[in-house]
N, CA, C and O atoms as a MOPAC input file, in Angstrom:
PM7 MOZYME 1SCF
protein

 N    246.30800 1  -151.06200 1    39.02400 1
 C    244.84600 1  -150.49300 1    39.06700 1
 C    244.16900 1  -150.82900 1    37.93500 1
 O    244.69800 1  -151.04000 1    36.84300 1
 N    242.79600 1  -150.89100 1    38.22500 1
 C    241.92400 1  -151.20800 1    37.15900 1
 C    240.91600 1  -150.01000 1    36.66900 1
 O    239.82800 1  -150.14200 1    36.10700 1
 N    241.60000 1  -148.78800 1    37.04900 1
 C    240.82900 1  -147.62500 1    36.72200 1
 C    241.78600 1  -146.30500 1    36.29800 1
 O    243.01100 1  -146.43300 1    36.29300 1
 N    241.29300 1  -145.32300 1    36.02600 1
 C    242.29500 1  -144.31200 1    35.72400 1
 C    242.66800 1  -143.52300 1    36.67800 1
 O    243.84400 1  -143.15800 1    36.69300 1
 N    241.89700 1  -143.14700 1    37.53800 1
 C    241.94700 1  -142.05500 1    38.66300 1
 C    241.04200 1  -142.39800 1    39.84000 1
 O    240.10400 1  -143.19400 1    39.79700 1
 N    241.42500 1  -141.72700 1    40.84400 1
 C    240.45100 1  -141.72800 1    42.21900 1
 C    239.48900 1  -140.60400 1    42.30100 1
 O    239.91900 1  -139.54200 1    41.85100 1
 N    238.47800 1  -140.59800 1    42.69700 1
 C    237.51000 1  -139.53700 1    42.88500 1
 C    237.41200 1  -139.31400 1    44.07900 1
 O    236.96200 1  -140.33900 1    44.59200 1
 N    237.60100 1  -138.44000 1    44.93300 1
 C    237.66600 1  -138.42300 1    46.66400 1
 C    236.56700 1  -137.19700 1    46.98800 1
 O    237.04200 1  -136.30600 1    47.69300 1
 N    235.47900 1  -137.05700 1    46.67000 1
 C    234.51700 1  -136.19500 1    46.89500 1
 C    234.21100 1  -135.62000 1    48.45800 1
 O    233.62400 1  -134.56600 1    48.70200 1
 N    234.75300 1  -136.57000 1    49.45900 1
 C    234.35700 1  -136.32300 1    50.77700 1
 C    234.90700 1  -134.92200 1    51.41400 1
 O    236.05200 1  -134.47900 1    51.32900 1
 N    233.81500 1  -134.36600 1    52.05400 1
 C    234.36100 1  -133.09500 1    52.72700 1
 C    234.45900 1  -133.15700 1    54.17100 1
 O    234.62900 1  -132.19300 1    54.91800 1
 N    234.32900 1  -134.44900 1    54.51900 1
 C    234.65200 1  -134.78900 1    56.01100 1
 C    235.74300 1  -135.74900 1    56.51600 1
 O    236.19200 1  -135.74100 1    57.66200 1
 N    236.05400 1  -136.44300 1    55.68500 1
 C    237.35800 1  -137.43700 1    55.93000 1
 C    238.51700 1  -136.88700 1    56.17500 1
 O    239.02700 1  -136.18000 1    55.30600 1
 N    239.09000 1  -137.07500 1    57.26700 1
 C    240.24000 1  -136.47100 1    57.91400 1
 C    241.49500 1  -137.08800 1    57.76700 1
 O    242.54300 1  -136.47400 1    57.97200 1
 N    241.43600 1  -138.60200 1    57.32700 1
 C    242.72600 1  -139.54800 1    57.21600 1
 C    243.21600 1  -139.51800 1    55.82000 1
 O    244.38200 1  -139.19000 1    55.60100 1
 N    242.47700 1  -139.81000 1    54.94000 1
 C    242.69400 1  -139.59700 1    53.63000 1
 C    243.53200 1  -141.18300 1    53.16300 1
 O    244.25500 1  -141.17900 1    52.16700 1
 N    243.38700 1  -142.16300 1    53.78900 1
 C    244.38700 1  -143.26400 1    53.51700 1
 C    244.03100 1  -143.72900 1    52.10500 1
 O    244.82000 1  -144.00100 1    51.19900 1
 N    242.71700 1  -143.76700 1    52.08700 1
 C    242.29700 1  -144.36800 1    50.59000 1
 C    242.93300 1  -143.56500 1    49.66100 1
 O    243.37100 1  -144.15700 1    48.67500 1
 N    243.11700 1  -142.21200 1    49.73100 1
 C    243.84800 1  -141.53300 1    48.83100 1
 C    245.43400 1  -141.88700 1    48.77100 1
 O    246.01900 1  -141.85000 1    47.68800 1
 N    245.94200 1  -142.14700 1    49.67900 1
 C    247.54600 1  -142.83800 1    49.55000 1
 C    247.38300 1  -144.01100 1    48.92500 1
 O    248.08100 1  -144.19700 1    47.92800 1
 N    246.46800 1  -145.03900 1    49.33600 1
 C    246.62200 1  -146.27300 1    48.40100 1
 C    246.34700 1  -146.23400 1    47.37500 1
 O    246.97200 1  -147.01200 1    46.65500 1
 N    245.32100 1  -145.37300 1    46.72000 1
 C    245.25400 1  -145.19900 1    45.42300 1
 C    246.50500 1  -144.72100 1    44.74300 1
 O    246.90900 1  -145.25900 1    43.71300 1
 N    247.09000 1  -143.76000 1    45.28800 1
 C    248.23900 1  -143.35100 1    44.69000 1
 C    249.54700 1  -144.13800 1    44.51900 1
 O    250.49400 1  -143.96200 1    43.75300 1
 N    249.31400 1  -145.04400 1    45.44800 1
 C    250.56900 1  -146.27800 1    45.51600 1
 C    250.37500 1  -147.29100 1    44.29100 1
 O    251.18000 1  -148.09100 1    43.81500 1
 N    249.26200 1  -147.04900 1    43.98700 1
 C    248.65300 1  -147.81200 1    42.73100 1
 C    248.98100 1  -147.15300 1    41.51200 1
 O    248.85800 1  -147.80300 1    40.47400 1
 N    249.33700 1  -146.09700 1    41.46300 1
 C    249.70300 1  -145.12900 1    40.22000 1
 C    248.64500 1  -144.35500 1    39.76900 1
 O    248.71900 1  -143.79100 1    38.67800 1
 N    247.26000 1  -144.22300 1    40.78200 1
 C    246.45100 1  -143.21300 1    40.15300 1
 C    246.35500 1  -141.79700 1    40.69600 1
 O    246.20900 1  -141.74000 1    41.91700 1
 N    246.39600 1  -140.87100 1    40.16900 1
 C    246.02300 1  -139.49900 1    40.54200 1
 C    245.03800 1  -139.35700 1    41.18800 1
 O    244.27600 1  -140.20700 1    40.72700 1
 N    244.43600 1  -138.74600 1    42.10900 1
 C    243.40300 1  -138.48300 1    42.86700 1
 C    243.05900 1  -136.87600 1    42.59200 1
 O    243.85900 1  -135.94600 1    42.49300 1
 N    241.40500 1  -136.85200 1    42.48900 1
 C    240.79000 1  -135.54200 1    42.66500 1
 C    240.16500 1  -135.43100 1    44.14200 1
 O    239.33400 1  -136.28500 1    44.44800 1
 N    240.42900 1  -134.66200 1    44.87000 1
 C    240.14100 1  -134.76000 1    46.21300 1
 C    239.50700 1  -133.15900 1    46.53100 1
 O    239.74900 1  -132.17000 1    45.83900 1
 N    238.71700 1  -133.19000 1    47.65100 1
 C    238.31000 1  -131.53600 1    47.81400 1
 C    239.30500 1  -131.24800 1    49.00800 1
 O    239.99400 1  -132.02100 1    49.67300 1
 N    239.17000 1  -130.04100 1    49.05100 1
 C    240.14100 1  -129.25700 1    50.60200 1
 C    239.69900 1  -129.98800 1    51.75300 1
 O    238.57400 1  -130.41500 1    52.01100 1
 N    240.76900 1  -130.06000 1    52.40200 1
 C    240.38500 1  -130.30000 1    53.79000 1
 C    241.49800 1  -131.78000 1    54.01900 1
 O    242.58000 1  -131.97100 1    53.46200 1
 N    240.93300 1  -132.49100 1    54.81600 1
 C    241.83300 1  -133.47000 1    55.37200 1
 C    242.54200 1  -134.45900 1    54.36000 1
 O    243.71700 1  -134.66300 1    54.66600 1
 N    242.16300 1  -135.03500 1    53.37400 1
 C    242.43200 1  -135.61800 1    52.25500 1
 C    243.37200 1  -135.11200 1    51.24900 1
 O    244.05700 1  -135.68300 1    50.40000 1
 N    243.18300 1  -133.62400 1    51.64800 1
 C    244.09800 1  -132.74400 1    50.67800 1
 C    245.53200 1  -132.88800 1    50.97100 1
 O    246.36200 1  -132.74100 1    50.07400 1
 N    245.83000 1  -133.13500 1    52.04200 1
 C    247.32400 1  -133.04900 1    52.76200 1
 C    247.85600 1  -134.46100 1    52.05300 1
 O    249.01600 1  -134.82000 1    52.25900 1
 N    246.99000 1  -135.22800 1    51.23200 1
 C    247.57600 1  -136.47400 1    50.81100 1
 C    248.04400 1  -136.50700 1    49.32900 1
 O    248.50900 1  -137.46400 1    48.70900 1
 N    247.80800 1  -135.22200 1    48.90400 1
 C    247.96500 1  -134.88500 1    47.60200 1
 C    249.06400 1  -133.61700 1    47.31800 1
 O    249.04400 1  -132.67000 1    48.10300 1
 N    249.92600 1  -133.61700 1    46.29500 1
 C    250.77500 1  -132.88400 1    45.79400 1
 C    250.07100 1  -132.21800 1    44.79300 1
 O    250.13800 1  -132.68200 1    43.65500 1
 N    249.25300 1  -130.98100 1    45.05300 1
 C    248.35300 1  -130.37500 1    44.23500 1
 C    249.20900 1  -129.94900 1    42.74800 1
 O    250.20600 1  -129.25200 1    42.56200 1
 N    248.36100 1  -130.67800 1    41.86100 1
 C    248.92700 1  -130.08800 1    40.57200 1
 C    250.04100 1  -131.45700 1    39.77400 1
 O    250.21900 1  -131.77000 1    38.59600 1
 N    250.55900 1  -131.95300 1    40.97800 1
 C    251.46200 1  -133.03300 1    40.35500 1
 C    250.93800 1  -134.43300 1    40.82600 1
 O    250.72000 1  -135.22900 1    39.91200 1
 N    250.77100 1  -134.73400 1    41.72600 1
 C    249.99500 1  -136.26500 1    41.85100 1
 C    248.36600 1  -136.16400 1    41.93800 1
 O    247.70400 1  -137.19200 1    42.07700 1
 N    247.87100 1  -135.12900 1    41.86600 1
 C    246.38800 1  -135.07600 1    41.79300 1
 C    245.94900 1  -133.47400 1    41.81300 1
 O    246.83100 1  -132.61600 1    41.77400 1
 N    244.63400 1  -133.13200 1    41.87200 1
 C    243.89500 1  -132.09700 1    41.93600 1
 C    243.24900 1  -131.84500 1    43.07300 1
 O    242.74300 1  -132.77200 1    43.70600 1
 N    243.17500 1  -130.59500 1    43.48200 1
 C    242.42400 1  -130.35300 1    44.85300 1
 C    241.27300 1  -129.27200 1    44.69600 1
 O    241.51100 1  -128.15800 1    44.23000 1
 N    240.40100 1  -129.54600 1    44.98500 1
 C    239.22000 1  -128.60800 1    44.49100 1
 C    238.53400 1  -128.07900 1    45.77700 1
 O    238.32200 1  -128.85700 1    46.70700 1
 N    238.16400 1  -126.71000 1    45.85300 1
 C    237.48300 1  -126.12100 1    47.11400 1
 C    236.32700 1  -126.73400 1    47.68800 1
 O    235.47800 1  -127.13600 1    46.89300 1
 N    236.14500 1  -126.87400 1    48.80200 1
 C    234.83400 1  -127.52200 1    49.29300 1
 C    233.83700 1  -126.65300 1    48.92500 1
 O    233.94700 1  -125.45500 1    48.66600 1
 N    232.69100 1  -127.46200 1    48.92100 1
 C    231.49400 1  -126.72700 1    48.58600 1
 C    231.29800 1  -126.30900 1    47.01800 1
 O    230.43100 1  -125.47300 1    46.76600 1
 N    232.06300 1  -126.85300 1    45.97800 1
 C    231.71600 1  -126.21700 1    44.52000 1
 C    231.84300 1  -127.68000 1    43.63600 1
 O    232.83400 1  -128.26700 1    43.20300 1
 N    230.64400 1  -127.94100 1    43.58100 1
 C    230.60800 1  -129.41900 1    42.80800 1
 C    231.13600 1  -129.12800 1    41.50300 1
 O    232.11400 1  -129.78900 1    41.15100 1
 N    230.57300 1  -128.07600 1    40.55100 1
 C    230.92700 1  -128.14500 1    39.53300 1
 C    232.12400 1  -127.85400 1    39.27900 1
 O    232.49100 1  -128.14700 1    38.14100 1
 N    233.04900 1  -127.25600 1    40.11600 1
 C    234.85200 1  -127.40800 1    40.18400 1
 C    235.21600 1  -128.79900 1    40.22300 1
 O    235.94600 1  -129.29900 1    39.36700 1
 N    234.74100 1  -129.42300 1    41.16700 1
 C    235.22500 1  -130.93200 1    41.33800 1
 C    235.16000 1  -131.81200 1    40.03400 1
 O    236.10000 1  -132.50500 1    39.64500 1
 N    233.88400 1  -131.70000 1    39.37600 1
 C    233.81700 1  -132.23200 1    38.05200 1
 C    234.63900 1  -131.67700 1    36.91200 1
 O    235.16500 1  -132.44400 1    36.10500 1
 N    234.74500 1  -130.55400 1    36.83600 1
 C    235.63600 1  -130.05200 1    35.86100 1
 C    236.90600 1  -130.40200 1    36.27400 1
 O    237.72900 1  -130.16000 1    35.39000 1
 N    237.43600 1  -130.92800 1    37.38100 1
 C    238.62300 1  -131.33300 1    37.55900 1
 C    238.92700 1  -132.57100 1    37.08900 1
 O    239.93200 1  -132.87900 1    36.45000 1
 N    237.99000 1  -133.30200 1    37.43900 1
 C    237.63400 1  -134.59900 1    36.90200 1
 C    237.98500 1  -134.80800 1    35.31600 1
 O    238.90700 1  -135.46300 1    34.82800 1
 N    236.96300 1  -134.04900 1    34.66200 1
 C    237.18500 1  -133.81200 1    33.17000 1
 C    238.39200 1  -133.38100 1    32.41400 1
 O    238.73100 1  -133.82600 1    31.31700 1
 N    239.11900 1  -132.30100 1    33.24000 1
 C    240.43100 1  -132.20300 1    32.49000 1
 C    241.28100 1  -133.36800 1    32.68200 1
 O    242.07700 1  -133.44300 1    31.74600 1
 N    241.43100 1  -134.35800 1    33.57300 1
 C    242.20900 1  -135.29400 1    33.55500 1
 C    241.55300 1  -136.71800 1    32.78500 1
 O    242.32300 1  -137.60000 1    32.40400 1
 N    240.34300 1  -136.81700 1    32.63700 1
 C    239.83700 1  -137.32500 1    31.72400 1
 C    240.35300 1  -137.23400 1    30.39100 1
 O    240.85300 1  -138.08800 1    29.65800 1
 N    240.10500 1  -135.92100 1    30.22400 1
 C    240.29600 1  -135.55700 1    28.83200 1
 C    241.92100 1  -135.28600 1    28.60700 1
 O    242.25400 1  -134.74800 1    27.55100 1
 N    242.79500 1  -135.59600 1    29.44300 1
 C    244.14700 1  -135.25900 1    28.98100 1
 C    245.21000 1  -136.67300 1    29.54900 1
 O    245.99900 1  -136.56200 1    30.48800 1
 N    245.07400 1  -137.51600 1    29.02000 1
 C    245.77900 1  -138.99200 1    29.29100 1
 C    247.28600 1  -138.77900 1    29.56700 1
 O    247.93900 1  -139.43900 1    30.37500 1
 N    247.71100 1  -137.86800 1    28.86700 1
 C    249.28500 1  -137.81300 1    29.08900 1
 C    249.43800 1  -137.14900 1    30.52400 1
 O    250.33800 1  -137.56000 1    31.25600 1
 N    248.55700 1  -136.09900 1    30.96700 1
 C    248.69700 1  -135.60700 1    32.23300 1
 C    248.45700 1  -136.33700 1    33.28300 1
 O    249.14900 1  -136.32500 1    34.30100 1
 N    247.47700 1  -137.00800 1    33.10200 1
 C    247.06800 1  -138.26800 1    33.92300 1
 C    248.35300 1  -139.41900 1    34.50000 1
 O    248.75600 1  -139.79900 1    35.60000 1
 N    248.69800 1  -139.69400 1    33.03200 1
 C    249.94200 1  -140.84200 1    33.49600 1
 C    250.97400 1  -140.18200 1    33.94000 1
 O    251.86000 1  -140.89200 1    34.41400 1
 N    251.17900 1  -138.87000 1    33.94300 1
 C    252.27200 1  -138.05500 1    34.45300 1
 C    252.24000 1  -138.03700 1    36.00200 1
 O    253.10200 1  -138.36100 1    36.82000 1
 N    250.82000 1  -137.49700 1    36.17400 1
 C    250.63100 1  -137.51700 1    37.31300 1
 C    250.18600 1  -138.84800 1    38.24300 1
 O    250.01000 1  -138.67700 1    39.44900 1
 N    250.06400 1  -139.76100 1    37.83100 1
 C    250.01000 1  -141.27300 1    38.18900 1
 C    251.50300 1  -141.65500 1    38.92500 1
 O    251.78700 1  -142.01300 1    40.06800 1
 N    252.43000 1  -141.36500 1    37.52300 1
 C    253.73400 1  -141.74100 1    38.14900 1
 C    254.25800 1  -140.70700 1    39.62500 1
 O    254.98700 1  -141.18400 1    40.49500 1
 N    253.80700 1  -139.46800 1    39.66900 1
 C    254.31300 1  -138.55900 1    40.71800 1
 C    253.25800 1  -139.22000 1    41.99300 1
 O    253.60000 1  -139.20600 1    43.17500 1
 N    252.34600 1  -139.61100 1    41.65900 1
 C    251.28400 1  -140.40500 1    42.88300 1
 C    252.01500 1  -141.26200 1    43.44900 1
 O    252.41400 1  -141.00700 1    44.58500 1
 N    252.29900 1  -142.21800 1    42.95800 1
 C    253.03200 1  -143.45500 1    43.16600 1
 C    254.51900 1  -143.16200 1    43.94400 1
 O    254.81600 1  -143.89600 1    44.88700 1
 N    255.39100 1  -142.14200 1    43.55500 1
 C    256.60400 1  -141.73400 1    44.27500 1
 C    256.21200 1  -140.95100 1    45.46500 1
 O    257.01100 1  -140.82300 1    46.39200 1
 N    254.84100 1  -140.33300 1    45.50900 1
 C    254.42800 1  -139.60800 1    46.81400 1
 C    254.23300 1  -140.47100 1    47.66300 1
 O    254.72800 1  -140.28000 1    48.77400 1
 N    253.55700 1  -141.53000 1    47.45000 1
 C    253.00300 1  -142.52200 1    48.22500 1
 C    253.93600 1  -143.47300 1    48.98500 1
 O    253.86600 1  -143.94800 1    50.11800 1
 N    254.80300 1  -143.59400 1    48.02900 1
 C    255.93200 1  -144.91000 1    48.36500 1
 C    256.24700 1  -144.96500 1    49.78900 1
 O    256.03500 1  -145.97500 1    50.45900 1
 N    256.94900 1  -143.46600 1    50.44400 1
 C    257.51700 1  -143.46700 1    51.67600 1
 C    256.43500 1  -143.18100 1    52.77600 1
 O    256.67500 1  -142.72800 1    53.89500 1
 N    254.93800 1  -143.59100 1    52.16700 1
 C    253.98600 1  -143.37500 1    53.19000 1
 C    253.26200 1  -144.72200 1    53.54200 1
 O    252.03900 1  -144.85500 1    53.59200 1
 N    254.05500 1  -145.55400 1    53.74500 1
 C    253.62200 1  -146.94400 1    53.96100 1
 C    252.90300 1  -147.06900 1    55.52000 1
 O    252.97100 1  -146.13800 1    56.32300 1
 N    252.21600 1  -148.34300 1    55.81700 1
 C    251.89800 1  -148.46400 1    57.11100 1
 C    253.10400 1  -148.76600 1    57.79500 1
 O    253.10500 1  -148.35900 1    58.95700 1
 N    254.30100 1  -149.45400 1    57.36600 1
 C    255.01600 1  -149.40500 1    58.37900 1
 C    255.95200 1  -148.33700 1    58.54200 1
 O    256.70000 1  -148.41200 1    59.51600 1
 N    256.07400 1  -147.15300 1    57.61300 1
 C    256.67500 1  -145.99300 1    57.98600 1
 C    255.70200 1  -145.19700 1    58.92600 1
 O    256.15900 1  -144.40800 1    59.75300 1
 N    254.47800 1  -145.39500 1    58.80200 1
 C    253.53200 1  -144.69500 1    59.93100 1
 C    253.81300 1  -145.16300 1    61.03200 1
 O    253.83900 1  -144.37500 1    61.97700 1
 N    254.08700 1  -146.46000 1    61.24700 1
 C    254.28400 1  -146.87000 1    62.63600 1
 C    255.82200 1  -146.67200 1    63.13400 1
 O    256.16600 1  -146.76100 1    64.31200 1
 N    256.53000 1  -146.44100 1    62.24400 1
 C    257.94300 1  -146.10000 1    62.62500 1
 C    257.91800 1  -144.51500 1    63.20000 1
 O    258.63500 1  -144.13500 1    64.12600 1
 N    257.11400 1  -143.79800 1    62.59300 1
 C    257.08800 1  -142.39900 1    62.95500 1
 C    256.64700 1  -142.25100 1    64.40100 1
 O    257.13100 1  -141.49500 1    65.24300 1
 N    255.51000 1  -143.21800 1    64.55700 1
 C    254.91400 1  -143.11800 1    65.73200 1
 C    255.69200 1  -143.53000 1    66.90900 1
 O    255.64200 1  -142.97400 1    68.00600 1
 N    256.49200 1  -144.65100 1    66.56700 1
 C    257.65100 1  -145.44200 1    67.53500 1
 C    258.19000 1  -143.82600 1    67.91400 1
 O    257.98400 1  -143.27000 1    68.99200 1
 N    258.71400 1  -143.40700 1    67.08100 1
 C    259.94900 1  -142.53500 1    67.25000 1
 C    259.18000 1  -141.20800 1    68.20700 1
 O    259.77100 1  -140.69800 1    69.15900 1
 N    258.14700 1  -140.88700 1    67.88100 1
 C    257.21800 1  -139.73300 1    68.59000 1
 C    256.94100 1  -139.97700 1    69.85900 1
 O    257.08500 1  -139.11400 1    70.72500 1
 N    256.43100 1  -141.41700 1    70.15000 1
 C    256.60200 1  -142.01000 1    71.41600 1
 C    257.55300 1  -141.97000 1    72.33700 1
 O    257.45900 1  -141.60800 1    73.51000 1
 N    258.63800 1  -142.42900 1    71.64800 1
 C    259.95800 1  -142.68500 1    72.22800 1
 C    260.45800 1  -141.40300 1    72.69800 1
 O    261.27700 1  -141.49600 1    73.61300 1
 N    260.16900 1  -140.21700 1    72.29900 1
 C    260.92600 1  -139.13700 1    72.46600 1
 C    259.98000 1  -138.51300 1    73.35800 1
 O    260.43100 1  -137.64000 1    74.10000 1
 N    258.79300 1  -138.78500 1    73.42400 1
 C    257.90500 1  -138.26600 1    74.42700 1
 C    258.01500 1  -138.90800 1    75.80800 1
 O    257.80600 1  -138.26900 1    76.84000 1
 N    258.35100 1  -140.19800 1    75.78400 1
 C    258.41600 1  -140.97900 1    76.81700 1
 C    260.04600 1  -140.38600 1    77.49000 1
 O    260.16400 1  -140.02700 1    78.66200 1
 N    261.02600 1  -140.38400 1    76.63400 1
 C    262.42500 1  -139.86500 1    77.11900 1
 C    262.30800 1  -138.46600 1    77.82900 1
 O    263.04300 1  -138.15400 1    78.76600 1
 N    261.42200 1  -137.72100 1    77.36200 1
 C    261.52800 1  -136.44900 1    77.91800 1
 C    260.97700 1  -136.43400 1    79.30000 1
 O    261.34100 1  -135.49500 1    80.00800 1
 N    260.14500 1  -137.33000 1    79.81800 1
 C    259.42000 1  -137.23600 1    80.95000 1
 C    260.70300 1  -137.74600 1    82.17300 1
 O    261.48400 1  -138.67700 1    81.97700 1
 N    260.66700 1  -136.86700 1    83.44900 1
 C    261.51500 1  -137.08900 1    84.12200 1
 C    261.73900 1  -138.54500 1    84.56100 1
 O    260.73600 1  -139.24200 1    84.40300 1
 N    262.82800 1  -139.18500 1    85.08300 1
 C    262.88500 1  -140.25500 1    85.42500 1
 C    262.19500 1  -140.43300 1    86.93400 1
 O    261.69700 1  -141.48100 1    87.34600 1
 N    262.26500 1  -139.33900 1    87.56900 1
 C    261.92100 1  -139.50800 1    89.11300 1
 C    260.49900 1  -139.63900 1    89.24700 1
 O    260.03300 1  -140.15800 1    90.26100 1
 N    259.46300 1  -139.04500 1    87.94100 1
 C    258.00600 1  -139.54800 1    88.26500 1
 C    257.40500 1  -140.82500 1    88.24800 1
 O    257.47100 1  -141.52600 1    87.23800 1
 N    256.88900 1  -141.15300 1    89.16100 1
 C    256.53600 1  -142.38500 1    89.60200 1
 C    255.41400 1  -142.95800 1    88.53100 1
 O    254.60300 1  -142.14900 1    88.07900 1
 N    255.35300 1  -144.44600 1    88.08700 1
 C    254.34800 1  -145.09800 1    87.56400 1
 C    254.26800 1  -144.71900 1    85.83100 1
 O    253.27600 1  -144.47600 1    85.14300 1
 N    255.79500 1  -144.78100 1    85.43600 1
 C    256.05500 1  -144.52600 1    84.09700 1
 C    256.77800 1  -145.73400 1    83.59500 1
 O    257.59300 1  -146.22000 1    84.37800 1
 N    256.63000 1  -146.30200 1    82.43900 1
 C    257.32900 1  -147.51700 1    81.86900 1
 C    258.47200 1  -146.76900 1    80.95300 1
 O    258.41500 1  -145.85900 1    80.12600 1
 N    259.46500 1  -147.51800 1    81.44900 1
 C    260.79600 1  -147.23900 1    81.01600 1
 C    260.72500 1  -147.50900 1    79.31300 1
 O    260.50200 1  -148.66800 1    78.96100 1
 N    260.89400 1  -146.54800 1    78.35000 1
 C    260.67700 1  -147.06500 1    76.89800 1
 C    262.06600 1  -147.25700 1    76.38700 1
 O    262.87800 1  -146.35200 1    76.19300 1
 N    262.27400 1  -148.68200 1    76.16600 1
 C    263.76000 1  -149.23800 1    75.70200 1
 C    264.39200 1  -148.53700 1    74.59900 1
 O    263.60400 1  -148.11200 1    73.75500 1
 N    265.59400 1  -148.32200 1    74.40700 1
 C    266.26400 1  -147.47400 1    73.21700 1
 C    265.64700 1  -148.68900 1    72.11500 1
 O    265.54300 1  -149.83800 1    72.54500 1
 N    265.29800 1  -148.41800 1    70.86900 1
 C    264.94900 1  -149.59000 1    69.52800 1
 C    263.81300 1  -150.17600 1    69.94200 1
 O    263.44300 1  -151.19500 1    69.36000 1
 N    262.94300 1  -149.56300 1    71.17900 1
 C    261.59000 1  -150.46500 1    71.27300 1
 C    260.71700 1  -149.82800 1    70.23100 1
 O    261.06800 1  -149.01200 1    69.37900 1
 N    259.57100 1  -150.31000 1    70.42500 1
 C    258.38200 1  -150.06100 1    69.54800 1
 C    257.02600 1  -149.95600 1    70.22700 1
 O    257.00200 1  -150.26400 1    71.41800 1
 N    256.14800 1  -149.65400 1    69.77800 1
 C    254.57100 1  -149.67800 1    70.41100 1
 C    254.46200 1  -150.61900 1    71.13300 1
 O    254.23800 1  -150.54900 1    72.34100 1
 N    254.66800 1  -152.05100 1    70.21500 1
 C    254.47500 1  -153.17200 1    70.88100 1
 C    255.25900 1  -153.58300 1    72.09000 1
 O    254.93400 1  -154.57100 1    72.74800 1
 N    256.49000 1  -152.68300 1    72.44500 1
 C    257.19200 1  -153.13300 1    73.37100 1
 C    256.44500 1  -152.39900 1    74.70300 1
 O    256.24400 1  -152.78600 1    75.85400 1
 N    256.17400 1  -151.31500 1    74.07200 1
 C    255.22100 1  -150.28600 1    75.07200 1
 C    253.91700 1  -151.05300 1    75.47700 1
 O    253.82500 1  -151.37400 1    76.66200 1
 N    253.21500 1  -151.28000 1    74.88700 1
 C    251.92200 1  -152.11100 1    75.15200 1
 C    252.33200 1  -153.39400 1    75.76400 1
 O    251.40600 1  -153.86800 1    76.42200 1
 N    253.47400 1  -154.16400 1    75.77300 1
 C    253.47300 1  -155.12500 1    76.41800 1
 C    253.90000 1  -154.93300 1    77.95700 1
 O    253.52800 1  -155.54100 1    78.96000 1
 N    254.72600 1  -153.97400 1    77.80900 1
 C    255.26400 1  -153.38000 1    79.09000 1
 C    253.81200 1  -152.83300 1    80.22300 1
 O    253.82800 1  -152.88700 1    81.45300 1
 N    252.85200 1  -152.41400 1    79.49500 1
 C    251.67300 1  -151.67100 1    80.19500 1
 C    250.83500 1  -152.51700 1    80.52400 1
 O    250.00500 1  -152.16800 1    81.36300 1
 N    250.78000 1  -153.78300 1    80.02400 1
 C    250.06700 1  -154.88000 1    80.23100 1
 C    250.24400 1  -155.70700 1    81.65200 1
 O    249.58700 1  -156.72800 1    81.85800 1

């Protein structure tokens, strides 16, 4: 990455994928509490600041800008945190979730598609088409 840290001041974003992607590049993040905060290990892979406090947000940024050793250590932790959260891992988790949900529906219920063992969302989509 060609920067030292990610600043993510959004108070409304709920997915925080940009935060995970920045951490995958070894960048610590400064985020506001809320949705993207779940994408940071507070104090380890980044800093989380309370909503509605811009002064605290900028103070957190200054702490990391002024402490390159801490910033580098957080960057290493950020990459380790992000690695198992790839899009492939997200999809595998959804496959497992949906497979479990479909498997729990009684077979006697009409109009349901069988979810094959080892299937995927693509399998379900193709079966529903």
